[in-house]
C-alpha positions as CSV (number, residue, x, y, z in Angstrom):
1,M,67.7,123.8,85.8
2,P,71.0,125.4,87.1
3,E,71.2,122.5,89.6
4,Q,71.0,119.9,86.9
5,R,73.7,121.7,84.8
6,G,75.9,121.6,87.8
7,L,75.4,117.8,88.1
8,I,76.3,117.3,84.4
9,V,79.5,119.2,84.8
10,I,80.3,117.2,87.9
11,N,79.5,113.9,86.1
12,V,81.7,114.9,83.0
13,I,84.5,115.8,85.4
14,G,84.1,112.6,87.2
15,E,84.1,110.7,83.9
16,L,87.3,112.4,82.9
17,D,88.9,111.5,86.3
18,Q,87.8,107.9,85.9
19,A,89.1,107.6,82.3
20,A,92.4,109.2,83.3
21,L,92.7,106.9,86.3
22,R,91.9,103.8,84.1
23,E,94.4,104.9,81.6
24,Y,97.1,105.5,84.2
25,D,96.5,102.0,85.8
26,R,96.8,100.4,82.4
27,A,100.0,102.2,81.7
28,R,101.4,101.2,85.2
29,S,100.5,97.6,84.4
30,I,102.2,97.6,81.1
31,A,105.3,99.2,82.8
32,T,105.3,96.3,85.4
33,L,105.0,93.8,82.7
34,R,107.6,95.3,80.5
35,G,109.9,95.3,83.5
36,L,109.3,91.6,84.3
37,I,109.8,90.6,80.7
38,N,113.1,92.6,80.4
39,R,114.5,91.2,83.6
40,L,113.8,87.7,82.4
41,L,115.5,88.5,79.1
42,R,118.3,90.4,80.9
43,R,117.7,93.4,78.8
44,S,117.7,97.0,80.0
45,N,114.4,98.8,80.0
46,D,115.8,102.0,81.6
47,L,116.0,105.4,80.2
48,L,119.5,106.6,79.7
49,V,120.8,109.3,82.2
50,L,122.1,112.4,80.5
51,D,124.8,113.0,83.2
52,S,126.2,109.4,82.6
53,V,126.2,109.9,78.7
54,L,128.1,113.2,79.2
55,R,130.6,112.0,81.8
56,G,134.0,111.9,80.5
57,A,133.1,113.7,77.2
58,R,134.3,117.2,76.3
59,L,131.6,119.6,75.6
60,K,132.4,121.3,72.3
61,S,129.3,123.7,72.2
62,Q,125.7,124.0,72.8
63,H,123.0,126.0,71.2
64,S,119.1,126.4,70.9
65,L,117.5,124.7,68.0
66,G,114.2,126.3,69.0
67,I,110.8,124.6,69.0
68,R,110.3,121.7,66.8
69,A,108.3,118.5,66.4
70,V,110.4,115.7,67.7
71,P,109.7,112.0,67.1
72,I,108.8,110.5,70.5
73,N,110.7,107.2,69.8
74,E,113.9,109.2,69.5
75,I,113.7,110.3,73.0
76,I,115.7,107.8,74.9
77,G,116.9,109.4,78.0
78,S,116.3,111.7,81.0
79,G,118.1,114.6,82.7
80,G,116.7,113.8,86.1
81,R,113.6,111.3,86.2
82,A,115.0,108.2,84.7
83,D,113.7,106.0,87.6
84,D,110.2,107.2,87.3
85,F,109.6,106.0,83.7
86,D,110.8,103.0,81.6
87,R,112.4,103.2,78.1
88,A,109.0,103.6,76.5
89,F,107.9,106.2,79.0
90,Y,105.5,104.0,81.0
91,P,105.3,105.2,84.5
92,R,107.2,103.0,86.8
93,R,106.4,104.5,90.2
94,D,103.2,105.6,91.9
95,V,104.6,109.0,92.6
96,T,103.9,109.7,88.9
97,Q,100.2,109.1,89.2
98,E,98.7,112.6,90.3
99,K,100.7,114.5,87.6
100,W,100.2,111.9,84.9
101,I,96.4,111.9,85.5
102,S,96.4,115.8,85.5
103,V,98.2,115.7,82.1
104,D,96.0,113.1,80.6
105,K,92.8,114.9,81.6
106,A,94.1,118.2,80.1
107,S,95.0,116.3,76.9
108,R,91.5,114.7,76.7
109,Q,90.0,118.2,77.1
110,G,92.0,119.6,74.4
111,V,94.0,121.9,76.6
112,P,97.1,123.0,74.8
113,L,100.1,121.8,76.7
114,P,103.5,123.6,76.7
115,P,106.4,122.2,74.6
116,V,108.5,119.7,76.6
117,E,112.2,120.6,77.1
118,L,114.8,118.4,75.4
119,R,118.6,118.1,75.1
120,K,119.9,116.6,71.9
121,V,123.1,114.7,72.0
122,N,124.0,113.4,68.5
123,E,120.7,111.9,67.3
124,H,119.3,111.2,70.7
125,Y,117.1,113.3,72.9
126,F,117.0,113.6,76.7
127,V,114.0,115.0,78.7
128,M,114.8,117.9,81.0
129,D,111.1,118.9,81.6
130,G,108.0,117.1,80.3
131,H,108.3,113.4,81.2
132,H,104.5,113.1,82.0
133,R,103.5,114.9,78.7
134,I,105.7,112.5,76.9
135,S,104.3,109.5,78.6
136,V,100.7,110.5,78.0
137,A,101.3,111.4,74.4
138,R,102.9,108.2,73.7
139,R,100.2,106.3,75.4
140,H,97.6,108.2,73.3
141,G,99.4,107.1,70.1
142,Q,101.1,110.4,69.3
143,R,104.3,110.0,67.3
144,F,105.6,113.5,67.6
145,I,105.6,116.0,70.4
146,D,106.5,119.8,70.4
147,A,109.7,120.4,72.2
148,Y,112.1,123.2,72.9
149,V,115.5,121.6,72.0
150,V,119.0,122.5,73.0
151,E,121.7,120.7,71.1
152,I,124.9,119.6,72.9
153,I,127.9,119.0,70.7
154,M,130.6,116.8,72.2
155,T,133.9,115.6,71.0
156,R,133.0,112.0,71.8
157,R,129.9,110.1,70.4
158,I,127.5,108.2,72.5
């Protein structure tokens, strides 16, 4: 019997791998389609880049808001991986595959994932760490995500 149990575990793991890979492939296909549509409509589908938003602005202060549930649709930018994901956090590049699948499998298994790290500028959020977690959460229909938030107060609005 122990041999059969081992096979069952391997099959379950294999099924999780396959489900996560299929989900990633769907997300990449959607990203490609969204990119084509937005190019045709001459609209940007890019995440905003935090450095570009802060360029030319004077920093008034910054402080921790702690951990809170943040609406995923209010996360509009990135502090470093803006090219890897589109505005809706669909993965744009194949370099995201391994990590995305890993996060998806953990999510499907109910593994608690750490909060993402965000910067809040006015009413907008920028990801510093957790792009893949946001992408997977959004793909699974999650509306909020736990995040450690640091608010940046500037003298100029974005």
